[in-house]
N, C-alpha and C positions, 0 to 999 in steps of 0.2 A: 540284895540277893533274895530277899523274901518276896517282893512284889513285882520286880521287873524281870520279865522272862529272859532267861539266859540261853545263849546258843553255843556256848563254849564252856567246858568244865573248868577252864583256867583263864578267865578274861584278864587283860592287862591290869585293869582295876585302878588306874590313876584317877584321882579325884580332881578334875580340872576346875579351877576357880575362874580363870580368864585366859585370853589368848591375844597376842599382839605380834604383828609381823610374822616371822617364821617360828615364833616361840609359844609354847604352852606353859602356863604357870599353874602349878598344883596348889591345893589348899594349904600344904605345909610350906609354901613359898618357893619350892624348888622349881627351876626352869628346865624345860626340855625342848630341844630343837626338833621341830616337826619335820622329819625327813621323808614323810609320806603324804603330807598335805591333806590329811583327812581322807586318805586313799584317793588322791587326785582331784578332790573337790575344790580345795582352796588354792587355786592357781596363783592368786595374788597374795597369798598368805592370809593372816587373820586380821580382821578389823581394818581393812584397807579403806582409806577415806572415800574413794569413789563409790565403794559399795555402801558404806554407811550413809553417804549423802543420798544415794538413790533410794535406799530404804526409807529415809526420812521424807523425801519428796513424795514417793508413791503412797506411803502410809497416810500422809496428810490428805491425799486425794480420795482414795478408796482402796479397800481390800477386795475380798470376794463379793461379787454382785450377781453372778449368774453362772450356770453350768457352761462348760466350754462351747464356744462358737456361736452363742445366741446373741450376745451384745457385741458391739464394736469397742474393743478395749485398746487404747492407744499403746500400752506397753506390749501387748501381744503382737499387734500389727507391726510395730517398729522393730522388734526383735526378729520376727519372721522375715520381714523385708531385708534386714541386714544380713541374716543368714543366707537368704536366697541370693544376695549379691556376692557373697563370699564363696559359696559352694559352686562347684563346676556345673555348667549347663549340660543337660537340660533340667537339672534339679532346681525347682523353683517354688516348691510348696512345702509347708512345715505343719506337722501335727504335733502339738505340745502334750506331754504327759507329765506325770509326777516323778518318774524315775527311769533309769535305763532299762530295767527288766520290763516295765510296762511298754516302753517304746519298742522293744523286741516283740512283745506280744502283738502290738498293733501292726507291726511289719509282717509278722507271720500270717495274720488274718488277711491283710491287704493282698499279700502275694497269692494266697489261695484264691481269693475272690477274683483278682485280676487275671490270673492265668487259667483258672479252672482246674488246677492240679492240686493234689493232696500232699505230695512229698516235699520234704525239706532236706537240705544237706548241711552238715557242719563238719568240724575237724577235731581230731584228737588233741587234747590239751585245752579245748575251748572252754571259755566261761562267758556266758551271756546273761546271767541273772538266775534267780531262784524261783520264779513263778513257774507254773507247770509246763507251759510251752517253752519258755526259755530253758528250763531245766532239761527238757528233752534233747536240747542241742548240746548239752554239756559233754565235754570230752572225758570226764572222769567218771567211770562207771560206778565207783563207790558212792558218789553223790546221787546218782540216778536211781540206783537199785532199791532203796527203801521206799520210793514213791511210785514205782511202776505198778500198773501200766501207765505210761505217759502218752501225751499227744504224739502223733506221728502219721505216717512212717518217717523216720529220720535216717538218712544215709550218713554214716560217720566215715570220714576219709583221713588218711595221714596228712599232716600239715607239711606244706612246702615240698610236696611230692608230685611233680608234673605227671608221672605215669599213672597215678591214681585217678586223675581227672577224667579218664575215659569211662569211668563208672557212672558219671553224671549222664542222665538220659531225659527223655520227654516226660517222665513222671514227676520231675522235680520242679516245684514252683519257685523256690528261692534257695540260694546258697549263701549261708551266713558265715562271715569270717572276720576275725580281728586282724587288722593290718600289722599289728604286733601283739603277740600273745603274752599278756602280762602275768596272768595267773599260772601259766605253764612255764614260767621261769624267764620271761622276757625273751621270747623267741622271735627273731626277725626273719621273715621270708625273703627269698630272692626276688628281684625285679622280674626275672624270667618266669617264675612260678605265678606271680600275680597277673602278669599279662596273659599267660596261658590260661589261667582261670577265667579271665574276662572273655577270652576267645571261645572257650568251651561253653560258657553260659550263653553266649550269642548263638552258638551252633545248635544248642538244644532248646533254646527259648526260655531258659531259667533266668530269674532276676538275681542280680548280684548285690548282696547286702554287706556293707562295711560297718562293723560295729566299732565306732570311734568314741565309745563312752569314756574310755580312759585316755585314748591317744589324741583326742581333739583339743583345739585351742592352745596350740603351741607346745604341747608336752614333748613331742618328738623332734622339735627343731623346725617344724613346718606348722602352719596354722592347722592343717589337717594332715594326718599321716598318709592319706591317699596320694598326696603330692610327691612322695618319695618314689612312687611306682609308675607315674604317668598313666594311671588307670582311673576311669570314671565309673563308679558303681551306679546301680539303679536306685539304691537306698543308702543314705548315711544315717546312722543311729547315733544320737548324742545324749549326754547327761553329765553327771559329775560336775566339771567346771562350768558347764553351760549356765547354771543358775547363779554364778558368782558367790557361792556359799550357801544358797538356799535350794530347796528341792525343785528340780526341773529336769525333764527329759524331752526328747523329740525324735520323731522319725521324719526324714526329709526325702522327697522323691519328686519326679516330674508330675505336673498337674494331671496328666492323662491317667497316671497310676492312682494317685490319691483321690481323684474324683470318684473312683469306684465305691468309696465309703459313703457317698451321699445319695445313693439310689439303690433300689432293689435289695434290701429295704433302705429307706432313708434312715439316718442315724445308725449307720452300720458299725460305728465305733464311737462310744461316748465316754466322757469323764467329767466328774464334778470339779475336781481341783486341778486337773492338768492345765498347765499354762497360767497358773495363778499370777495375777498382775504384779504382785510384789516380787515374785521370782523372776518374772520377765524383765521388770525394770532393773533389778540388780544384775541380771544376766547381760543385758544390753550395755550397762555401764562397765562391767568387767570386760566384755568383748571389745568395746571401743578402746579401753585402756591397753589391752593386749595388742591390738592392731597398731594404735598410735605410737606405742612405746617399743614396738618391734620385739615383744617378749619371746616370740618364737625364735628369732635370731639369737637373742640372749640365752635361751635354753640350749641352743646348739653350742654356743661358746662355753657356757657353764658346764654342760654335760660332757663336753670333750675334756675339760679341765678335771672334772670329777673322775671320769673314766681313766685318765692318765694316772692320777694319784692312786686310785684303787687298784690299778693293774700292778702297782709295785708290791701289793700284798699277795700276789699269786705265788704259791709254792706247792710242792707235791703232797704235803701232809694235811693242809687245811683248805686252801682256796684253789679250786680246780680251774676256774675261769671267771672273768668279769666281762660282761657285754652290756651294750646300751645303745640308745638312739635318743639324742637330745637329753632331757632330764628324766628319762625312764631307763633305769639300769638294774641289772641283776647280778648278784654275787653268788656264784655257784660253789658251794662248799663240798667237801668230800663225803659228807654224810648228813642225814637228817638230824641226828642227835647233835652233831656239831653246830648245825644251823640254828637249832633251838637254843642251845647255850649261847651262841653268838648274839642272837636277838636279845635274850634276857640280859646279857652283860652290856650290850650297847645301850639298851634302855636305861639300865642302872647307871650308866655313864653319862646319861643326859641327852641321848639322841634316840628319837622314835623311829624304828624300822620294823618291818614285818616279813614273815616268810610268805610263800605263795601257796595257793590252794592245791594246785595240780603238780607242783614240783617241790616236795618238802625239804629239799636240800638247797633251795635257791632263796636268797633274801632279796626282796624287791625294794628299790629306792625310787621315790618320786617326790622330791622336795618342791616347794613353791617355785614358780618361775622367777620370783623376785629374790631368790637366795643369793647371798653375797659371797665373794671370794673368801672372806674371813670365816663365814659360817661353814662353807665347804671344808676349809682347812680344819676347823674345829671338829666337824663330823668325822672326817677321815682319821684324825688323831684318836678319837674315841673308839672308832672301829678297830684301829690297829691295836689299841690296848685290850679291847674285848677279845680279839683273836688270841692275844698272848695269854689270856686267862680262860680260854675256852677249849683247851686241848682235851681230847677224849682218850682215856686209857685204851 
């Protein structure tokens, strides 16, 4: 508390000694089921053998050797090639960054340069990161206000509202959207809305950007959430699970779009540590495990099981609704105070959950894709007990 900068007046404060599988072990020896997977980062859980083996192999070869893009690094090339093969055509090029918010920044720059337009569009409830450009897209005005003026102009539209799409015009370079809004309370848009958005972007010449930082790599029951809608965006932004537990982000687009960063001027976007070879090696190992073991399908099955069990908790006094897609779920409680108490008591019971930034009465769940049926049963039991002890006068 003295030397590490704090961004919350009341951090959870668990002192983690080690982690294994879906469990965190505190210094006092107590075990906690990680039901948020490090906020979506640890898709395979903690200390997975394929990740540890990849770290060992790559660290024995080399770590950082040059800033991004100047040398041919096998780990970078292999991961980029695999992503290009898995993402929908014509997306065939990847720019690696350190994080999701940096990937959003690179996307915003590229969209402006490629289209020659200044404007961006985003949606209410959106969360795309906390650097200045990403923050300008944020749907929560209370997060934006202390840092204004921000980059822009940004047009903010209501989420999942087809009628509002008429406001998109030829001033917009890119429309940035989460295919599922996690920080807004796990809001899932309709297929019709997403297809109408694609159509409107085509009509006005705006680039469509899917922020799949949290929803990618099997989280929603598909390898990428875009598959639920039958829509191919112009950009896919990735991070969190992309690095297999290490820091890594990326923005992916067709070559004709990303080539704009290489001229007028050259080095139009640069990074020192983006695409670190260790992160790329672990990311590729994790991705191959997810694909080979059909963890997206497993997430669909486990998520349905979890949703069914949690739905039994719905009542008029405490739980208003439970919704989810794959292993991304939200428990909507009847008040923010109740949600805070529920989170505290659930953690005290040995299960890590958290509330969402833009919906303070919704608790978000995103366990590792490797979560077992018994671990799900344990978590639901703890949450049931937490609800019983969380009543608000």
